[in-house]
C-alpha positions as CSV (number, residue, x, y, z in Angstrom):
1,M,76.7,171.3,199.8
2,I,79.2,170.3,197.4
3,F,80.0,173.8,196.4
4,E,80.3,174.9,199.7
5,L,82.8,172.1,200.5
6,M,84.7,173.4,197.5
7,E,84.5,177.0,198.3
8,K,85.4,176.2,201.9
9,D,89.2,174.8,200.9
10,E,89.3,176.6,197.3
11,F,88.9,173.6,195.0
12,E,88.9,174.1,191.5
13,Q,87.1,171.1,190.1
14,I,85.3,168.0,191.2
15,V,84.4,165.3,188.6
16,F,82.1,162.7,189.3
17,C,82.7,159.4,187.1
18,H,80.0,156.7,186.2
19,D,80.1,153.9,183.6
20,S,77.1,151.4,183.9
21,T,79.0,148.9,181.8
22,S,82.1,148.3,183.8
23,G,80.4,149.3,187.1
24,L,82.7,152.4,187.5
25,K,81.8,154.7,190.3
26,A,84.4,157.3,191.0
27,I,85.5,160.6,191.8
28,I,88.1,163.1,191.0
29,A,88.9,166.0,193.2
30,I,91.2,168.7,191.7
31,H,92.1,170.8,194.5
32,D,94.7,173.3,193.1
33,T,97.0,173.7,189.7
34,T,98.8,177.0,190.5
35,L,102.3,175.0,190.5
36,G,101.2,173.0,187.3
37,P,98.8,169.9,186.4
38,A,97.4,168.2,189.4
39,I,99.3,164.9,190.6
40,G,97.5,162.6,193.0
41,G,97.0,158.7,193.2
42,C,93.9,157.0,192.7
43,R,92.4,155.0,195.8
44,F,90.1,152.0,195.4
45,Y,88.2,151.6,198.6
46,P,84.7,150.3,199.6
47,Y,83.4,153.5,200.7
48,E,80.3,152.9,203.0
49,R,78.6,156.2,201.8
50,E,79.0,158.2,198.7
51,E,79.9,161.5,201.0
52,D,82.6,159.5,202.4
53,A,84.2,158.9,199.1
54,L,83.6,162.5,198.5
55,I,85.2,163.9,201.4
56,D,88.2,161.4,201.5
57,A,89.0,162.6,198.0
58,M,88.8,166.2,198.7
59,R,91.0,165.7,201.8
60,L,93.6,163.6,200.3
61,A,93.4,166.3,197.1
62,K,94.1,169.3,199.4
63,G,97.0,167.2,201.3
64,M,98.7,166.2,197.7
65,T,98.6,170.0,197.0
66,Y,100.7,171.0,200.2
67,K,102.8,167.8,199.9
68,N,103.8,168.5,196.3
69,A,104.4,172.3,197.2
70,V,106.8,171.4,200.2
71,A,108.6,168.9,198.1
72,G,109.3,171.4,195.2
73,I,107.4,169.7,192.6
74,N,106.0,171.9,189.8
75,H,102.7,170.2,190.4
76,G,99.4,170.8,192.0
77,G,97.3,168.4,194.2
78,A,94.3,166.0,193.2
79,K,93.3,162.6,194.0
80,G,91.0,159.8,192.5
81,V,88.6,157.4,194.5
82,I,87.2,154.4,192.9
83,I,84.1,153.1,195.0
84,G,84.5,149.5,195.4
85,D,86.1,146.5,197.0
86,P,89.5,145.9,195.1
87,S,89.5,142.4,195.7
88,V,86.0,141.6,194.2
89,D,85.3,144.9,191.8
90,K,88.7,145.7,190.4
91,D,89.2,144.5,187.1
92,E,90.6,145.6,183.4
93,F,87.3,147.4,182.5
94,I,86.5,149.5,185.5
95,L,90.4,150.5,185.4
96,R,90.2,151.5,181.8
97,A,86.6,153.4,182.4
98,F,88.3,155.3,185.0
99,G,91.3,155.9,182.6
100,R,88.9,157.4,180.1
101,Y,87.7,159.9,182.6
102,V,91.2,160.8,183.5
103,D,92.0,161.5,179.7
104,S,88.9,163.5,179.3
105,L,90.7,166.1,181.6
106,N,93.4,166.6,179.3
107,G,96.3,166.7,181.6
108,R,94.8,168.6,184.3
109,Y,95.1,165.4,186.5
110,I,97.8,163.0,186.5
111,T,97.0,159.7,188.2
112,S,99.1,157.2,190.1
113,V,99.1,154.4,192.7
114,D,97.4,154.5,196.2
115,M,95.3,152.1,198.6
116,G,94.0,149.4,196.7
117,M,95.9,149.8,193.7
118,T,99.2,148.7,192.2
119,S,101.9,149.8,189.3
120,E,100.1,147.0,187.4
121,D,96.8,148.7,187.6
122,V,98.1,152.0,186.7
123,D,99.6,150.1,183.5
124,V,96.0,149.3,182.7
125,I,95.0,152.8,183.0
126,H,97.7,153.8,180.8
127,T,96.2,151.8,178.0
128,E,93.5,154.7,178.0
129,T,95.4,157.8,178.9
130,P,98.9,159.1,179.1
131,F,98.5,161.1,182.0
132,T,99.7,158.4,184.4
133,I,102.6,158.0,186.7
134,G,104.1,155.1,188.8
135,L,103.6,152.5,186.2
136,S,105.5,149.3,186.4
137,E,109.2,148.8,185.8
138,S,108.2,147.0,182.7
139,Y,107.5,150.5,181.3
140,H,110.9,151.7,182.5
141,S,109.0,153.4,185.0
142,S,109.5,154.0,188.9
143,G,107.6,150.9,189.8
144,N,106.3,150.2,193.4
145,P,106.8,153.8,195.2
146,A,107.3,152.0,198.9
147,G,110.8,152.1,198.9
148,M,111.5,155.8,198.1
149,T,108.4,156.5,200.2
150,A,110.2,154.6,203.0
151,L,113.5,156.5,202.2
152,G,111.6,159.9,202.6
153,V,110.3,158.8,206.3
154,Y,113.7,157.7,207.1
155,K,115.1,161.1,206.2
156,S,112.4,162.7,208.1
157,L,113.3,160.7,211.1
158,E,116.9,161.7,210.9
159,S,115.8,165.3,210.8
160,T,113.3,164.8,213.8
161,V,116.1,162.8,215.7
162,L,118.1,165.9,215.2
163,E,115.7,168.4,216.3
164,M,115.2,166.0,219.5
165,N,118.7,165.2,220.4
166,G,121.1,167.3,218.4
167,D,122.5,164.6,215.9
168,T,121.0,162.2,213.2
169,N,122.0,158.7,215.0
170,L,119.4,156.3,215.3
171,K,121.3,153.6,216.7
172,G,119.7,152.4,219.8
173,L,116.7,154.4,219.5
174,T,113.2,152.6,219.8
175,I,110.7,153.3,217.2
176,A,107.2,151.9,217.3
177,I,106.1,151.3,213.9
178,Q,102.1,151.0,213.4
179,G,101.6,149.0,210.2
180,V,104.1,147.0,208.5
181,G,102.8,146.9,205.2
182,S,104.7,147.5,202.1
183,V,106.1,151.0,203.2
184,G,106.2,150.1,206.8
185,M,108.2,146.9,206.2
186,E,110.7,148.8,203.9
187,L,111.3,151.5,206.6
188,A,111.5,148.9,209.5
189,K,114.3,147.3,207.0
190,L,116.3,151.0,206.9
191,L,115.7,151.4,210.6
192,H,117.1,147.6,211.5
193,E,120.1,148.3,209.7
194,A,120.7,151.8,211.2
195,G,120.7,149.9,214.7
196,A,117.1,151.1,216.0
197,K,115.1,148.9,218.0
198,L,111.4,148.3,216.5
199,I,108.1,147.6,218.1
200,V,105.5,146.7,215.6
201,S,101.9,146.0,215.2
202,D,99.8,145.5,212.1
203,V,96.3,143.7,211.7
204,N,98.1,141.4,209.2
205,D,99.7,138.7,211.6
206,K,101.9,137.4,208.8
207,A,103.4,140.8,208.4
208,V,104.1,141.3,212.0
209,Q,105.7,137.7,212.0
210,E,107.9,138.5,209.1
211,A,109.1,141.8,210.9
212,V,109.8,139.8,214.0
213,E,112.0,137.4,212.0
214,R,113.9,139.6,210.0
215,F,114.4,142.9,212.0
216,D,114.0,141.2,215.6
217,A,111.1,143.6,216.4
218,I,108.8,143.2,219.3
219,A,105.2,142.4,218.2
220,V,102.3,144.2,220.1
221,D,98.6,144.2,219.8
222,N,97.1,146.9,217.6
223,E,95.3,148.8,220.6
224,D,98.6,148.4,222.7
225,I,100.9,150.1,220.2
226,Y,99.9,153.9,221.5
227,S,101.3,153.2,224.9
228,V,104.6,151.6,224.3
229,E,107.5,153.0,225.7
230,A,109.8,154.3,222.8
231,D,111.4,157.4,221.5
232,I,109.4,157.6,218.4
233,F,105.9,156.6,217.4
234,S,105.9,155.8,213.4
235,P,102.3,155.4,211.8
236,C,102.5,153.6,208.7
237,G,99.0,152.4,208.1
238,I,95.7,154.2,208.1
239,G,95.0,157.7,208.9
240,A,93.2,159.9,211.8
241,I,94.9,157.8,214.7
242,L,96.2,160.8,216.5
243,N,93.1,161.8,218.3
244,D,91.7,162.8,221.8
245,E,91.8,159.2,222.7
246,T,95.3,158.0,221.5
247,I,97.5,161.3,222.0
248,P,97.1,160.9,225.9
249,Q,98.4,157.3,225.6
250,L,101.6,158.2,223.7
251,K,104.8,157.7,225.8
252,V,107.3,159.0,223.0
253,K,109.4,162.0,222.2
254,A,108.3,162.3,218.5
255,V,105.7,161.2,216.0
256,C,107.2,160.5,212.5
257,G,105.6,158.1,209.8
258,S,104.3,157.6,206.4
259,A,100.6,157.5,206.8
260,N,98.5,160.0,205.2
261,N,96.1,162.4,207.5
262,Q,97.4,161.2,210.7
263,L,95.9,164.0,212.9
264,A,92.1,163.2,213.2
265,D,91.6,166.9,213.4
266,E,94.7,169.1,212.5
267,I,94.6,172.2,214.4
268,P,93.7,171.0,217.9
269,H,95.4,167.6,217.7
270,A,98.5,169.3,216.6
271,E,98.2,171.8,219.4
272,M,97.6,168.9,221.7
273,L,101.1,167.2,220.7
274,K,102.8,170.5,221.1
275,E,101.3,171.1,224.6
276,R,102.6,167.2,225.5
277,G,106.2,168.0,224.3
278,I,105.9,165.5,221.5
279,L,107.4,166.7,218.1
280,Y,105.6,166.1,215.2
281,A,106.8,165.4,211.8
282,P,104.3,166.6,209.5
283,D,102.7,163.6,207.4
284,F,102.7,165.4,203.9
285,V,106.3,166.3,204.2
286,A,107.6,163.1,205.6
287,N,105.8,160.7,203.1
288,A,106.4,162.6,199.8
289,G,109.0,160.4,198.8
290,G,106.6,158.2,196.8
291,V,105.5,161.2,194.7
292,I,108.6,162.9,194.5
293,N,110.0,159.6,192.8
294,A,107.0,158.9,190.5
295,S,107.0,162.4,189.2
296,D,110.4,162.1,188.2
297,E,108.9,159.8,185.2
298,L,107.6,163.1,183.4
299,Q,111.5,164.1,183.1
300,G,112.0,160.5,181.7
301,Y,112.7,158.4,185.0
302,N,116.3,158.2,186.7
303,K,116.3,156.3,189.6
304,T,119.7,158.3,191.0
305,R,118.2,161.7,190.3
306,A,114.9,160.9,191.8
307,R,116.6,159.3,194.9
308,A,118.6,162.3,195.4
309,K,115.3,164.8,195.3
310,V,113.9,162.1,198.0
311,E,116.7,162.8,200.1
312,Q,116.1,166.4,200.2
313,I,113.0,165.6,202.4
314,Y,115.7,166.0,205.2
315,A,116.4,169.5,204.6
316,Q,112.7,170.2,204.1
317,M,111.6,168.8,207.4
318,N,114.6,171.0,209.0
319,E,113.0,173.9,207.7
320,V,109.6,173.2,209.2
321,Y,111.0,172.5,212.5
322,E,113.0,175.8,212.3
323,I,109.8,177.8,211.2
324,A,107.9,176.1,214.2
325,R,110.4,177.1,216.5
326,K,110.9,180.6,215.5
327,K,107.3,181.5,215.0
328,D,106.3,179.4,218.3
329,I,103.7,177.4,216.2
330,T,103.0,173.7,216.0
331,T,105.0,172.0,213.3
332,A,101.6,171.3,211.4
333,E,101.1,175.1,210.9
334,A,104.8,175.3,210.2
335,A,104.6,172.9,207.2
336,D,101.6,174.7,205.9
337,V,103.5,177.9,206.1
338,L,106.3,176.4,203.8
339,A,103.7,175.2,201.3
340,E,101.6,178.1,201.1
341,R,104.4,180.4,200.8
342,R,105.8,178.4,197.7
343,I,102.1,178.7,196.0
344,E,101.5,182.3,196.8
345,K,105.0,183.2,195.3
346,V,103.9,181.4,192.0
347,K,100.4,182.6,192.2
348,N,102.2,186.4,192.3
349,L,104.6,185.5,189.5
350,R,101.9,184.5,187.3
351,S,100.0,187.8,187.8
352,N,102.5,189.5,185.5
353,F,101.5,189.9,182.0
354,L,103.6,188.1,179.3
355,M,103.0,188.4,175.9
356,K,103.3,184.8,174.5
357,N,102.1,185.3,170.9
358,R,103.9,188.6,169.2
359,N,102.4,187.6,165.8
360,A,99.1,188.5,167.0
361,Y,100.1,192.1,167.1
362,D,101.7,194.5,164.6
363,L,104.6,195.3,166.5
């Protein structure tokens, strides 16, 4: 079964990690390293079944390959998942045990922050391996990626509005944000400053109240966010929320948010949005700001340089929309075309023989 799954999506490596002393049960999925060492965060989540953890790791790893390719990062895609409740099971020892497994891969996988993890947690992992990004600012690193992720989504929204209306002006537009956690709240701040009207929902009532008080947002119940009248729906929480049940409820012109894997089933649900005339901003393009920012650490972190790279998401999303228009395909397919084009070019480049050790021959 596992090799069939790997062959289906052309995975290079799956690593199962177990440490009885710390209680670590983790999976590292490395999808593709054509562009360079694989980058992807580590998610700490209480999966009900081990199969769910494996499928999630593989799905997210493939998404990272495409995200990094479109973002212009010279890295492949991977993902780590630790099985457990972060509020109960996460401690120094389980993180250090995971760090040792990361280190054993000798740089093939570079880990970072994801759901259930913080920059301070990555600091702990870093005690066991140098193959980390997204460390806290105490390491003179990029710190919490939420701000840069939100900036990337904001630039994607500008591109989306340009495609919709012919200009990038967000003033007066109504944006329905599902999930006002760390990224969603930062995005709400940027949109409020731009003059947009906000509708918000979240399972966390305190976060909703904060958005209402700070940004004059209108709060709605979680199940009602899909059917509100708005210009754009911005999913910034969990994934797989665009499905057979929710897409028919949408009363918006576009979807653009930070959540990973927003389409429950990519091909049919991207087509369903297209048929309804709803413009979809592919999530792995829109939410790439975090990994772009964190990967800058590998060059010696410079916030100005990292921000400039994140702002290029605007041009990348423009290109996605242009490809979709010219080929009459869904924007999800167009984003895949853009990613696969870059990966294929590098694959072809590396097929050329280049002598690296002339001393091995008497020439």
